[in-house]
A tleap script that builds the chain and sets N, CA, C and O, in Angstrom:
source leaprc.protein.ff14SB
mol = sequence {
  NMET ALA PHE LYS PHE GLU ASN LEU GLN VAL
  TRP GLN LYS ALA MET ASP LEU ASN ASP LEU
  ILE PHE GLU ILE SER LYS GLU PHE PRO ILE
  GLU GLU ARG TYR ASN LEU THR SER GLN ILE
  ARG ARG ALA ILE ASP SER VAL SER LEU ASN
  ILE ALA GLU GLY SER THR SER GLN THR ASN
  PRO GLU PHE ALA ARG PHE LEU GLY TYR SER
  ILE ARG SER VAL VAL GLU VAL VAL CYS ALA
  LEU PHE ILE ALA LYS ARG ARG ASN TYR LEU
  SER ASN GLU ILE PHE GLN GLU ALA TYR SER
  LYS SER GLU GLU LEU VAL LYS MET ILE GLN
  SER LEU LYS ASN HIE LEU CLYS
}
set mol.1.N position { 0.846 -1.185 0.000 }
set mol.1.CA position { 0.000 0.000 0.000 }
set mol.1.C position { 0.886 1.242 0.000 }
set mol.1.O position { 1.880 1.317 0.723 }
set mol.2.N position { 0.519 2.174 -0.795 }
set mol.2.CA position { 1.359 3.343 -1.027 }
set mol.2.C position { 1.242 4.408 0.060 }
set mol.2.O position { 2.193 5.151 0.300 }
set mol.3.N position { 0.096 4.490 0.714 }
set mol.3.CA position { -0.128 5.562 1.681 }
set mol.3.C position { -0.346 4.982 3.079 }
set mol.3.O position { -0.992 3.948 3.251 }
set mol.4.N position { 0.206 5.668 4.058 }
set mol.4.CA position { 0.154 5.214 5.449 }
set mol.4.C position { -1.281 4.972 5.930 }
set mol.4.O position { -1.545 3.991 6.626 }
set mol.5.N position { -2.202 5.860 5.564 }
set mol.5.CA position { -3.577 5.748 6.063 }
set mol.5.C position { -4.267 4.469 5.638 }
set mol.5.O position { -5.168 3.993 6.328 }
set mol.6.N position { -3.858 3.903 4.511 }
set mol.6.CA position { -4.500 2.681 4.013 }
set mol.6.C position { -4.333 1.513 4.981 }
set mol.6.O position { -5.149 0.591 4.993 }
set mol.7.N position { -3.283 1.554 5.786 }
set mol.7.CA position { -3.023 0.488 6.754 }
set mol.7.C position { -3.695 0.717 8.100 }
set mol.7.O position { -3.668 -0.160 8.964 }
set mol.8.N position { -4.294 1.879 8.284 }
set mol.8.CA position { -4.915 2.200 9.564 }
set mol.8.C position { -6.307 1.579 9.657 }
set mol.8.O position { -7.178 1.848 8.829 }
set mol.9.N position { -6.500 0.751 10.670 }
set mol.9.CA position { -7.805 0.119 10.873 }
set mol.9.C position { -8.893 1.175 11.092 }
set mol.9.O position { -10.031 0.994 10.659 }
set mol.10.N position { -8.546 2.263 11.757 }
set mol.10.CA position { -9.513 3.321 12.025 }
set mol.10.C position { -9.991 3.962 10.706 }
set mol.10.O position { -11.164 4.309 10.572 }
set mol.11.N position { -9.090 4.113 9.752 }
set mol.11.CA position { -9.479 4.651 8.448 }
set mol.11.C position { -10.391 3.663 7.711 }
set mol.11.O position { -11.370 4.065 7.083 }
set mol.12.N position { -10.067 2.385 7.792 }
set mol.12.CA position { -10.893 1.366 7.146 }
set mol.12.C position { -12.306 1.342 7.742 }
set mol.12.O position { -13.290 1.213 7.013 }
set mol.13.N position { -12.397 1.466 9.067 }
set mol.13.CA position { -13.716 1.526 9.735 }
set mol.13.C position { -14.466 2.786 9.322 }
set mol.13.O position { -15.681 2.751 9.128 }
set mol.14.N position { -13.752 3.889 9.190 }
set mol.14.CA position { -14.381 5.131 8.746 }
set mol.14.C position { -14.949 4.969 7.336 }
set mol.14.O position { -16.028 5.482 7.039 }
set mol.15.N position { -14.238 4.270 6.482 }
set mol.15.CA position { -14.717 4.030 5.120 }
set mol.15.C position { -15.959 3.131 5.129 }
set mol.15.O position { -16.880 3.328 4.337 }
set mol.16.N position { -15.975 2.151 6.023 }
set mol.16.CA position { -17.157 1.284 6.154 }
set mol.16.C position { -18.377 2.096 6.598 }
set mol.16.O position { -19.471 1.935 6.058 }
set mol.17.N position { -18.176 2.963 7.581 }
set mol.17.CA position { -19.280 3.812 8.036 }
set mol.17.C position { -19.709 4.766 6.933 }
set mol.17.O position { -20.894 5.062 6.787 }
set mol.18.N position { -18.754 5.243 6.165 }
set mol.18.CA position { -19.069 6.108 5.027 }
set mol.18.C position { -20.017 5.403 4.067 }
set mol.18.O position { -21.003 5.989 3.621 }
set mol.19.N position { -19.721 4.153 3.751 }
set mol.19.CA position { -20.590 3.375 2.857 }
set mol.19.C position { -22.002 3.251 3.427 }
set mol.19.O position { -22.986 3.423 2.708 }
set mol.20.N position { -22.092 2.951 4.721 }
set mol.20.CA position { -23.396 2.796 5.365 }
set mol.20.C position { -24.194 4.097 5.327 }
set mol.20.O position { -25.373 4.094 4.971 }
set mol.21.N position { -23.556 5.207 5.694 }
set mol.21.CA position { -24.257 6.492 5.721 }
set mol.21.C position { -24.694 6.890 4.316 }
set mol.21.O position { -25.781 7.440 4.140 }
set mol.22.N position { -23.872 6.624 3.332 }
set mol.22.CA position { -24.253 6.939 1.948 }
set mol.22.C position { -25.515 6.165 1.559 }
set mol.22.O position { -26.432 6.728 0.961 }
set mol.23.N position { -25.558 4.876 1.898 }
set mol.23.CA position { -26.738 4.061 1.578 }
set mol.23.C position { -27.967 4.544 2.344 }
set mol.23.O position { -29.056 4.634 1.777 }
set mol.24.N position { -27.800 4.852 3.615 }
set mol.24.CA position { -28.913 5.357 4.425 }
set mol.24.C position { -29.461 6.642 3.823 }
set mol.24.O position { -30.674 6.810 3.694 }
set mol.25.N position { -28.564 7.541 3.458 }
set mol.25.CA position { -29.007 8.856 2.962 }
set mol.25.C position { -29.674 8.789 1.589 }
set mol.25.O position { -30.370 9.725 1.195 }
set mol.26.N position { -29.470 7.702 0.862 }
set mol.26.CA position { -30.176 7.521 -0.413 }
set mol.26.C position { -31.690 7.455 -0.214 }
set mol.26.O position { -32.464 7.760 -1.121 }
set mol.27.N position { -32.093 7.053 0.986 }
set mol.27.CA position { -33.511 6.878 1.287 }
set mol.27.C position { -34.175 8.155 1.799 }
set mol.27.O position { -35.388 8.182 2.002 }
set mol.28.N position { -33.385 9.215 2.009 }
set mol.28.CA position { -33.972 10.468 2.464 }
set mol.28.C position { -34.831 11.052 1.345 }
set mol.28.O position { -34.559 10.813 0.169 }
set mol.29.N position { -35.856 11.808 1.696 }
set mol.29.CA position { -36.726 12.403 0.667 }
set mol.29.C position { -35.949 13.335 -0.265 }
set mol.29.O position { -34.935 13.920 0.118 }
set mol.30.N position { -36.434 13.453 -1.459 }
set mol.30.CA position { -35.796 14.278 -2.483 }
set mol.30.C position { -35.639 15.735 -2.033 }
set mol.30.O position { -34.672 16.405 -2.393 }
set mol.31.N position { -36.601 16.211 -1.245 }
set mol.31.CA position { -36.512 17.609 -0.798 }
set mol.31.C position { -35.368 17.840 0.194 }
set mol.31.O position { -35.044 18.985 0.511 }
set mol.32.N position { -34.765 16.773 0.675 }
set mol.32.CA position { -33.623 16.898 1.586 }
set mol.32.C position { -32.277 16.854 0.847 }
set mol.32.O position { -31.221 16.931 1.475 }
set mol.33.N position { -32.317 16.731 -0.474 }
set mol.33.CA position { -31.095 16.569 -1.260 }
set mol.33.C position { -30.048 17.639 -0.951 }
set mol.33.O position { -28.868 17.326 -0.795 }
set mol.34.N position { -30.469 18.881 -0.864 }
set mol.34.CA position { -29.518 19.981 -0.653 }
set mol.34.C position { -29.394 20.382 0.809 }
set mol.34.O position { -28.675 21.324 1.140 }
set mol.35.N position { -30.084 19.678 1.670 }
set mol.35.CA position { -30.018 19.979 3.100 }
set mol.35.C position { -29.398 18.811 3.858 }
set mol.35.O position { -28.177 18.666 3.903 }
set mol.36.N position { -30.237 17.995 4.443 }
set mol.36.CA position { -29.752 16.939 5.325 }
set mol.36.C position { -28.899 15.905 4.585 }
set mol.36.O position { -27.875 15.470 5.113 }
set mol.37.N position { -29.292 15.513 3.399 }
set mol.37.CA position { -28.523 14.519 2.642 }
set mol.37.C position { -27.121 15.041 2.356 }
set mol.37.O position { -26.132 14.346 2.587 }
set mol.38.N position { -27.044 16.248 1.862 }
set mol.38.CA position { -25.748 16.856 1.568 }
set mol.38.C position { -24.914 17.002 2.834 }
set mol.38.O position { -23.718 16.712 2.831 }
set mol.39.N position { -25.542 17.449 3.907 }
set mol.39.CA position { -24.818 17.688 5.166 }
set mol.39.C position { -24.235 16.404 5.740 }
set mol.39.O position { -23.067 16.369 6.126 }
set mol.40.N position { -25.042 15.351 5.796 }
set mol.40.CA position { -24.558 14.103 6.397 }
set mol.40.C position { -23.470 13.467 5.536 }
set mol.40.O position { -22.536 12.859 6.059 }
set mol.41.N position { -23.590 13.607 4.225 }
set mol.41.CA position { -22.569 13.045 3.341 }
set mol.41.C position { -21.256 13.815 3.431 }
set mol.41.O position { -20.184 13.211 3.415 }
set mol.42.N position { -21.327 15.126 3.524 }
set mol.42.CA position { -20.105 15.913 3.675 }
set mol.42.C position { -19.438 15.611 5.009 }
set mol.42.O position { -18.214 15.517 5.092 }
set mol.43.N position { -20.249 15.458 6.050 }
set mol.43.CA position { -19.695 15.171 7.376 }
set mol.43.C position { -19.019 13.800 7.405 }
set mol.43.O position { -17.920 13.662 7.943 }
set mol.44.N position { -19.666 12.793 6.835 }
set mol.44.CA position { -19.069 11.455 6.883 }
set mol.44.C position { -17.838 11.377 5.989 }
set mol.44.O position { -16.886 10.668 6.317 }
set mol.45.N position { -17.840 12.086 4.875 }
set mol.45.CA position { -16.636 12.133 4.037 }
set mol.45.C position { -15.476 12.760 4.795 }
set mol.45.O position { -14.332 12.326 4.662 }
set mol.46.N position { -15.770 13.768 5.578 }
set mol.46.CA position { -14.750 14.487 6.327 }
set mol.46.C position { -14.027 13.589 7.333 }
set mol.46.O position { -12.859 13.822 7.643 }
set mol.47.N position { -14.703 12.585 7.832 }
set mol.47.CA position { -14.094 11.692 8.829 }
set mol.47.C position { -12.875 10.990 8.237 }
set mol.47.O position { -11.764 11.117 8.752 }
set mol.48.N position { -13.088 10.259 7.164 }
set mol.48.CA position { -11.970 9.513 6.571 }
set mol.48.C position { -10.952 10.440 5.912 }
set mol.48.O position { -9.757 10.145 5.916 }
set mol.49.N position { -11.411 11.554 5.346 }
set mol.49.CA position { -10.483 12.505 4.727 }
set mol.49.C position { -9.527 13.097 5.754 }
set mol.49.O position { -8.337 13.245 5.473 }
set mol.50.N position { -10.024 13.434 6.931 }
set mol.50.CA position { -9.154 13.996 7.970 }
set mol.50.C position { -8.197 12.965 8.549 }
set mol.50.O position { -7.062 13.293 8.892 }
set mol.51.N position { -8.647 11.731 8.657 }
set mol.51.CA position { -7.738 10.668 9.119 }
set mol.51.C position { -6.603 10.511 8.113 }
set mol.51.O position { -5.434 10.433 8.490 }
set mol.52.N position { -6.957 10.465 6.843 }
set mol.52.CA position { -5.940 10.307 5.799 }
set mol.52.C position { -4.984 11.493 5.790 }
set mol.52.O position { -3.767 11.308 5.780 }
set mol.53.N position { -5.521 12.695 5.794 }
set mol.53.CA position { -4.672 13.885 5.750 }
set mol.53.C position { -3.774 13.963 6.984 }
set mol.53.O position { -2.587 14.270 6.878 }
set mol.54.N position { -4.344 13.688 8.136 }
set mol.54.CA position { -3.563 13.749 9.372 }
set mol.54.C position { -2.461 12.720 9.431 }
set mol.54.O position { -1.416 12.961 10.034 }
set mol.55.N position { -2.680 11.575 8.812 }
set mol.55.CA position { -1.667 10.511 8.867 }
set mol.55.C position { -0.388 10.889 8.148 }
set mol.55.O position { 0.656 10.281 8.383 }
set mol.56.N position { -0.454 11.881 7.278 }
set mol.56.CA position { 0.738 12.328 6.561 }
set mol.56.C position { 1.459 13.451 7.302 }
set mol.56.O position { 2.444 13.999 6.806 }
set mol.57.N position { 0.966 13.787 8.485 }
set mol.57.CA position { 1.549 14.876 9.266 }
set mol.57.C position { 2.978 14.569 9.653 }
set mol.57.O position { 3.386 13.412 9.744 }
set mol.58.N position { 3.719 15.620 9.877 }
set mol.58.CA position { 5.116 15.489 10.293 }
set mol.58.C position { 5.245 15.201 11.785 }
set mol.58.O position { 6.265 14.677 12.232 }
set mol.59.N position { 4.208 15.543 12.559 }
set mol.59.CA position { 4.289 15.364 14.009 }
set mol.59.C position { 3.039 14.671 14.536 }
set mol.59.O position { 1.974 14.736 13.923 }
set mol.60.N position { 3.183 14.012 15.669 }
set mol.60.CA position { 2.036 13.380 16.317 }
set mol.60.C position { 0.982 14.393 16.760 }
set mol.60.O position { -0.209 14.136 16.586 }
set mol.61.N position { 1.378 15.538 17.327 }
set mol.61.CA position { 0.354 16.514 17.710 }
set mol.61.C position { -0.480 17.011 16.517 }
set mol.61.O position { -1.676 17.272 16.649 }
set mol.62.N position { 0.161 17.134 15.375 }
set mol.62.CA position { -0.581 17.559 14.182 }
set mol.62.C position { -1.571 16.469 13.754 }
set mol.62.O position { -2.710 16.771 13.399 }
set mol.63.N position { -1.140 15.212 13.788 }
set mol.63.CA position { -2.031 14.099 13.461 }
set mol.63.C position { -3.197 14.070 14.447 }
set mol.63.O position { -4.346 13.873 14.052 }
set mol.64.N position { -2.899 14.264 15.719 }
set mol.64.CA position { -3.948 14.270 16.749 }
set mol.64.C position { -4.971 15.369 16.486 }
set mol.64.O position { -6.162 15.182 16.735 }
set mol.65.N position { -4.516 16.507 15.986 }
set mol.65.CA position { -5.431 17.612 15.666 }
set mol.65.C position { -6.413 17.177 14.566 }
set mol.65.O position { -7.609 17.453 14.663 }
set mol.66.N position { -5.921 16.512 13.541 }
set mol.66.CA position { -6.789 16.035 12.473 }
set mol.66.C position { -7.750 14.950 12.968 }
set mol.66.O position { -8.892 14.875 12.515 }
set mol.67.N position { -7.289 14.121 13.888 }
set mol.67.CA position { -8.177 13.115 14.474 }
set mol.67.C position { -9.298 13.788 15.258 }
set mol.67.O position { -10.428 13.300 15.275 }
set mol.68.N position { -8.988 14.902 15.903 }
set mol.68.CA position { -10.025 15.680 16.582 }
set mol.68.C position { -11.083 16.175 15.610 }
set mol.68.O position { -12.274 16.172 15.921 }
set mol.69.N position { -10.643 16.599 14.435 }
set mol.69.CA position { -11.607 17.020 13.407 }
set mol.69.C position { -12.495 15.845 12.987 }
set mol.69.O position { -13.694 16.005 12.759 }
set mol.70.N position { -11.884 14.666 12.889 }
set mol.70.CA position { -12.652 13.474 12.519 }
set mol.70.C position { -13.717 13.154 13.562 }
set mol.70.O position { -14.848 12.816 13.214 }
set mol.71.N position { -13.360 13.260 14.833 }
set mol.71.CA position { -14.332 13.003 15.898 }
set mol.71.C position { -15.496 13.980 15.792 }
set mol.71.O position { -16.656 13.581 15.896 }
set mol.72.N position { -15.192 15.246 15.589 }
set mol.72.CA position { -16.248 16.251 15.453 }
set mol.72.C position { -17.178 15.922 14.286 }
set mol.72.O position { -18.390 16.118 14.375 }
set mol.73.N position { -16.608 15.429 13.209 }
set mol.73.CA position { -17.431 15.082 12.044 }
set mol.73.C position { -18.325 13.882 12.323 }
set mol.73.O position { -19.468 13.845 11.868 }
set mol.74.N position { -17.816 12.893 13.073 }
set mol.74.CA position { -18.672 11.755 13.448 }
set mol.74.C position { -19.836 12.247 14.304 }
set mol.74.O position { -20.971 11.806 14.123 }
set mol.75.N position { -19.559 13.152 15.230 }
set mol.75.CA position { -20.627 13.698 16.076 }
set mol.75.C position { -21.659 14.427 15.218 }
set mol.75.O position { -22.858 14.347 15.484 }
set mol.76.N position { -21.199 15.125 14.206 }
set mol.76.CA position { -22.125 15.790 13.278 }
set mol.76.C position { -23.001 14.766 12.555 }
set mol.76.O position { -24.200 14.987 12.379 }
set mol.77.N position { -22.415 13.666 12.145 }
set mol.77.CA position { -23.173 12.590 11.496 }
set mol.77.C position { -24.237 12.049 12.443 }
set mol.77.O position { -25.385 11.855 12.045 }
set mol.78.N position { -23.861 11.808 13.686 }
set mol.78.CA position { -24.809 11.281 14.673 }
set mol.78.C position { -25.968 12.250 14.876 }
set mol.78.O position { -27.122 11.828 14.951 }
set mol.79.N position { -25.673 13.528 14.965 }
set mol.79.CA position { -26.741 14.520 15.110 }
set mol.79.C position { -27.672 14.480 13.896 }
set mol.79.O position { -28.892 14.551 14.043 }
set mol.80.N position { -27.096 14.368 12.703 }
set mol.80.CA position { -27.918 14.274 11.490 }
set mol.80.C position { -28.775 13.006 11.498 }
set mol.80.O position { -29.904 13.013 11.007 }
set mol.81.N position { -28.241 11.930 12.050 }
set mol.81.CA position { -29.027 10.698 12.175 }
set mol.81.C position { -30.222 10.915 13.102 }
set mol.81.O position { -31.322 10.438 12.824 }
set mol.82.N position { -30.004 11.632 14.200 }
set mol.82.CA position { -31.116 11.944 15.102 }
set mol.82.C position { -32.179 12.774 14.381 }
set mol.82.O position { -33.376 12.532 14.541 }
set mol.83.N position { -31.742 13.737 13.601 }
set mol.83.CA position { -32.693 14.557 12.844 }
set mol.83.C position { -33.485 13.678 11.879 }
set mol.83.O position { -34.708 13.782 11.791 }
set mol.84.N position { -32.777 12.816 11.160 }
set mol.84.CA position { -33.436 11.930 10.202 }
set mol.84.C position { -34.430 11.000 10.892 }
set mol.84.O position { -35.513 10.736 10.370 }
set mol.85.N position { -34.053 10.511 12.063 }
set mol.85.CA position { -34.946 9.622 12.815 }
set mol.85.C position { -36.206 10.381 13.248 }
set mol.85.O position { -37.322 9.875 13.125 }
set mol.86.N position { -36.010 11.599 13.755 }
set mol.86.CA position { -37.154 12.402 14.204 }
set mol.86.C position { -38.098 12.747 13.054 }
set mol.86.O position { -39.300 12.923 13.254 }
set mol.87.N position { -37.541 12.841 11.858 }
set mol.87.CA position { -38.358 13.135 10.675 }
set mol.87.C position { -38.880 11.865 10.005 }
set mol.87.O position { -39.496 11.920 8.941 }
set mol.88.N position { -38.628 10.729 10.637 }
set mol.88.CA position { -39.089 9.425 10.152 }
set mol.88.C position { -38.512 9.050 8.790 }
set mol.88.O position { -39.196 8.447 7.963 }
set mol.89.N position { -37.248 9.411 8.564 }
set mol.89.CA position { -36.575 9.046 7.322 }
set mol.89.C position { -35.867 7.700 7.431 }
set mol.89.O position { -35.463 7.117 6.424 }
set mol.90.N position { -35.721 7.212 8.660 }
set mol.90.CA position { -35.083 5.914 8.850 }
set mol.90.C position { -35.679 5.206 10.049 }
set mol.90.O position { -36.203 5.828 10.973 }
set mol.91.N position { -35.586 3.896 10.007 }
set mol.91.CA position { -36.146 3.079 11.081 }
set mol.91.C position { -35.240 3.124 12.304 }
set mol.91.O position { -34.075 3.514 12.222 }
set mol.92.N position { -35.794 2.722 13.428 }
set mol.92.CA position { -35.016 2.653 14.659 }
set mol.92.C position { -33.874 1.655 14.521 }
set mol.92.O position { -32.781 1.881 15.041 }
set mol.93.N position { -34.124 0.562 13.827 }
set mol.93.CA position { -33.100 -0.459 13.634 }
set mol.93.C position { -31.898 0.094 12.854 }
set mol.93.O position { -30.750 -0.123 13.242 }
set mol.94.N position { -32.161 0.792 11.779 }
set mol.94.CA position { -31.083 1.373 10.975 }
set mol.94.C position { -30.373 2.470 11.770 }
set mol.94.O position { -29.148 2.582 11.734 }
set mol.95.N position { -31.156 3.275 12.487 }
set mol.95.CA position { -30.562 4.308 13.336 }
set mol.95.C position { -29.604 3.678 14.334 }
set mol.95.O position { -28.478 4.149 14.493 }
set mol.96.N position { -30.038 2.622 15.006 }
set mol.96.CA position { -29.200 1.970 16.027 }
set mol.96.C position { -27.926 1.398 15.427 }
set mol.96.O position { -26.860 1.481 16.036 }
set mol.97.N position { -28.029 0.821 14.243 }
set mol.97.CA position { -26.840 0.269 13.589 }
set mol.97.C position { -25.825 1.376 13.306 }
set mol.97.O position { -24.643 1.237 13.623 }
set mol.98.N position { -26.286 2.465 12.712 }
set mol.98.CA position { -25.390 3.576 12.379 }
set mol.98.C position { -24.847 4.233 13.649 }
set mol.98.O position { -23.676 4.607 13.710 }
set mol.99.N position { -25.697 4.369 14.650 }
set mol.99.CA position { -25.276 4.973 15.926 }
set mol.99.C position { -24.176 4.136 16.576 }
set mol.99.O position { -23.161 4.675 17.017 }
set mol.100.N position { -24.379 2.825 16.634 }
set mol.100.CA position { -23.396 1.932 17.248 }
set mol.100.C position { -22.060 1.968 16.515 }
set mol.100.O position { -21.000 2.002 17.139 }
set mol.101.N position { -22.121 1.961 15.195 }
set mol.101.CA position { -20.883 2.012 14.416 }
set mol.101.C position { -20.190 3.359 14.578 }
set mol.101.O position { -18.961 3.431 14.572 }
set mol.102.N position { -20.964 4.412 14.721 }
set mol.102.CA position { -20.395 5.743 14.957 }
set mol.102.C position { -19.707 5.792 16.313 }
set mol.102.O position { -18.606 6.326 16.446 }
set mol.103.N position { -20.367 5.232 17.313 }
set mol.103.CA position { -19.803 5.199 18.662 }
set mol.103.C position { -18.498 4.407 18.685 }
set mol.103.O position { -17.516 4.830 19.295 }
set mol.104.N position { -18.497 3.271 18.024 }
set mol.104.CA position { -17.288 2.445 17.948 }
set mol.104.C position { -16.158 3.206 17.258 }
set mol.104.O position { -15.008 3.153 17.696 }
set mol.105.N position { -16.487 3.907 16.185 }
set mol.105.CA position { -15.467 4.651 15.455 }
set mol.105.C position { -14.881 5.781 16.298 }
set mol.105.O position { -13.668 5.991 16.294 }
set mol.106.N position { -15.725 6.502 17.014 }
set mol.106.CA position { -15.223 7.578 17.878 }
set mol.106.C position { -14.268 7.015 18.921 }
set mol.106.O position { -13.232 7.620 19.198 }
set mol.107.N position { -14.597 5.879 19.496 }
set mol.107.CA position { -13.714 5.260 20.489 }
set mol.107.C position { -12.369 4.890 19.870 }
set mol.107.O position { -11.324 5.065 20.496 }
set mol.108.N position { -12.399 4.385 18.652 }
set mol.108.CA position { -11.156 4.015 17.977 }
set mol.108.C position { -10.314 5.254 17.666 }
set mol.108.O position { -9.101 5.256 17.874 }
set mol.109.N position { -10.957 6.294 17.173 }
set mol.109.CA position { -10.226 7.528 16.854 }
set mol.109.C position { -9.636 8.119 18.124 }
set mol.109.O position { -8.479 8.539 18.140 }
set mol.110.N position { -10.432 8.153 19.186 }
set mol.110.CA position { -9.952 8.709 20.458 }
set mol.110.C position { -8.796 7.896 21.008 }
set mol.110.O position { -7.849 8.461 21.553 }
set mol.111.N position { -8.857 6.593 20.875 }
set mol.111.CA position { -7.781 5.733 21.341 }
set mol.111.C position { -6.487 6.029 20.565 }
set mol.111.O position { -5.413 6.134 21.156 }
set mol.112.N position { -6.600 6.158 19.267 }
set mol.112.CA position { -5.434 6.485 18.461 }
set mol.112.C position { -4.893 7.865 18.834 }
set mol.112.O position { -3.682 8.063 18.937 }
set mol.113.N position { -5.797 8.801 19.031 }
set mol.113.CA position { -5.392 10.151 19.426 }
set mol.113.C position { -4.644 10.131 20.754 }
set mol.113.O position { -3.620 10.798 20.904 }
set mol.114.N position { -5.149 9.372 21.707 }
set mol.114.CA position { -4.492 9.262 23.017 }
set mol.114.C position { -3.116 8.601 22.901 }
set mol.114.O position { -2.172 8.965 23.602 }
set mol.115.N position { -3.030 7.629 22.005 }
set mol.115.CA position { -1.767 6.917 21.787 }
set mol.115.C position { -0.692 7.860 21.227 }
set mol.115.O position { 0.496 7.669 21.484 }
set mol.116.N position { -1.100 8.849 20.482 }
set mol.116.CA position { -0.157 9.779 19.861 }
set mol.116.C position { 0.436 10.780 20.855 }
set mol.116.O position { 1.469 11.391 20.585 }
set mol.117.N position { -0.223 10.943 22.003 }
set mol.117.CA position { 0.243 11.938 22.978 }
set mol.117.C position { 1.438 11.470 23.767 }
set mol.117.O position { 1.938 12.201 24.622 }
savepdb mol mol.pdb
quit
């Protein structure tokens, strides 16, 4: 593998969650295309993008800063999931699956961030 981030399990998990959120957001109503759908997709993309960008950092503190951005983006995704659930765009079962995977990912990112300190 050519890039360091490709070997990171946390990046791979972020990509898996990205796939799930993309599929979930396909089911949102058409009128949400430029609002909630766009927002949740940009937020979930930001998670793996920041992990990748941070992994190329020259210092551990710089990488940790990018991991912090990734955590914030996961939290944004979770908030968007709550909004979607309240608007009845997704079932409780799908919400719980995405929520659990988001929680697991945040723990992994935080663990890596702590390891860098």
